[in-house]
N, C-alpha and C positions, 0 to 999 in steps of 0.2 A: 772101126770105131768103137771107142768105149768113153760109156758115161763113168767120172770117177766123182765120188761124192765122199767128204767129209764131214761127220755129225760131230761137232764139240757143245761143249756146254753152254758157250755164250752166240756161238755163230755155226750156220752151216757152210762149206766151201765146196762148190761144185766147178766142173767143166768136161770139154770133150775133150781127150786125148787120142792123138794117133800119130804112130810111129815115134813113138817118145817126146811128142813134144805138148804141151799144155795151152790149150786153146781157150785163151780169153774166160779165165776163170770170175766166178759170180760167189759173192760173200752177204750170206741172209742170214738173218738173224734167227735163231734155234727154232721159235714161236712163230714166224712169218711165214704168212699165208702163201706169199709170191711164191714160195717151192713148187707149188703144182705149176702156176704158169710156165716159173722157167723149165720144168719139166716136162711138160705140153709142148714146148716152142722145137723139140725136135723129132722130124718124120723118123716111123717108126725103122723104115729101113737102114737108116745111115747108123743105127746103135747096135753092138754084136755082142756087147756085155754090159754090164752093171758092176762096178766092186763099189765096197762103201765102208769105209773104218769109222767105228760110233764109239761115242764114249757116254753115250744117252741110251740106254736100253729100252726108257719106256716110249720112245718113239719110233722103235726103229720096226715094228710092223708095221706101223702108219705111213712110214717112207716105201718099204717093200712092197705094201698093197698097191701102190701110187705107180710102182715101177713095172710089177707083175699086169695092173689096168693097162697101162701106157703103151707097155711094148710087146707082152707077153712074153717076159724073160725073168726067171728067177735069179735078182741080183745076190750076188757072191758079199758074204759078210766077211773080213778081217777077222781072225780069232787066231792065240796063241799057237794050235794047234799045226797050223798051216805052215810055219816056218821048219817044222823039223825036217831034217836035212837038207835046210838050205843056208838059215841062220841059229847056230847053238842059243838058245836063253838061258842063262846060269841063276835062276832065282829059285827058292822051295817051292814058290807057288803061282807058275806060269801064266793064272787067268786072275790075276790081282794087277798085273800092269797093262795100261790104257792099248788100244790097238796102235791107235795113232802116235806112239810113242816106237813100237817094235816097226809102223811102215818107215818114221822115217830114220829110224835107227837100219833097215834093210838099204834106203835107199842111200843114205849116206856110204856105207860101204862099198853100193856099186857104182858110185859117181866118183865118190872121193878117194876112198881108201881106208882103212885101217892102219892104226886105231884110231878112234874117233872122240869127240863129245860132240854132241847134239843140244844146242841148246831151243826150245822152241817157246817163244812168248805169246803165250797161249791166257785163257783165263787163269790159269796158271802157268807158274815159269817153272817149264822142267828141266831140268839136267837130265842127259843119256851118257853112259858109257859102252864102248865097243874095243874090246882089246883085240890084240894082231892076231888072235885065229879067227876074229870075223866075231865072234860072240857074244851078247847080251847081254853085261852083266849085271844093270841095273840102274841105278842116278839117284836123282833128287830131285823133291818139289817144293817149292817155295811160290807164295803167294803173287799171282801175276800183277802186274803194274798198275793197270785198272781199278782191278781190287784192292792195291794197296792205297791209291790216292780215294778211293771212295769210303774206304774206310776211317781215313782222317777228314774228308768232309762228315760223316754220318754220325764219328763218335765225339765229334768235337763242336762245341757249342760257338765256337768265332770263325772258325776255316773255312774258307770256301770251296767250293768242286772247279778245280782248275783244269787250264785246256795239259794236255801231254805234251806240252813245249819244250825243250831243253834250251834254258837261260845264256845268253852268252859265257857269263863269269857262275863261278862256282858259288860264292858269296852272295846272294839273294840280298836287294839293299829294300824288298818291300817282301809281305806277306805270299803274296803271290812268285815271284820269282825263287824266295825263299823254301816254300814248297816244291816247287818245280826242281830245283837244285836237290833237293832232298827226296826227291821222289825217284827222278829219272839219272841226274850223277850217283844217287844212292844206291840204283839197281847197276849202271857201270861199275861201283865198288864189290856189288856181290857176285857177279858174270867172272869180273876178273880175278876172286876170292876163291870162285868155286872151280873154274878152270884150273887156277895151277894148283889146288887141293889133290884134280882128279888126275890132274899130270904128273904127277908123282907117283902115283898106281899103274897108269896106263903110260907113260914115257914120254917124252918131252916133243918129242915129236907128232903127238895125236893132233891131227885135223880139227880143226874148232868151224865146224856149220851151224850155223842160227838160221832160225824160218818162226814164223807167225807177224803178228802185224805191227809190232814194235823192235822188230831185229833188226829193223835198216838204221832205225834212232840208237839205238843205243851202240851198234857196231861205229856210226859214225864219230863216236867219242873212247872209242877203246882201239886200238891194234890187236887184242889175243882173239877175238874174231875175225878167221880167214875167210871165210864163207860166207854170204847171206845168199840164201836160196829159197824167196817166198813161197814157191813150187812144190816145193821136197816132197809134201806130204802124197799130194796129187802124181807128181811122179812115181812114187815108190809105189801106190795103186795099181797106175797103169805097167812097172817092172812085175809087179805079182801077177796080173793078169796075163801077159805073153811068157811066165814062168810054170802058174802053173796051171789057170783055165783056160786058155784062150786053144789050145792044143784040143782041149775035153768039150769044146762045144759043139 
């Protein structure tokens, strides 16, 4: 059984994975001390391996130390280099791209085919492109929905911090509904516009896959997203484990 861990700027998501299935994923704030409690809850004998995708280098050593102490296993960290031979990366500097974006692209190819557009609604909203040859081309990075909401509140004198709830109509009749409309329907517009532009490069048949905490809300207001897979990163970590590391254990 694999323990898959995705370390993001805002949250750490972890889950046990077996036979390609993700079991009861758990989400913590990246600074949350409950991560140790979560990791300690599994019996050492159950864990065959630990694979980690991280975009927060400053805590990698701490998490790795926890894993070694608890399970006596050295965790595998995903980096661009591990994709040599299994997924082309068409970037000038492969080290610049976040490991989670590469994992998502790899998982989307394996699960949903190519070409593909992968949208991750995380701390940032990222758009990633995979061509017909299965090569990761790069993408676009926009401020995340929560960051945009928070900035609107923090940088203005009278605008409140609103719940990220999609209003029933696009024209707001009060400040709260107007902000919710602008933030959430605004992001629907961003997604639709970016996908159309990506498809001009990749082809009209490019599969659009969304993941991340707000993927479901945004996809409910547009038909341009074909698949919502909240566990895309964790599934990708499991598939990498099976393809690269499991047989070497």
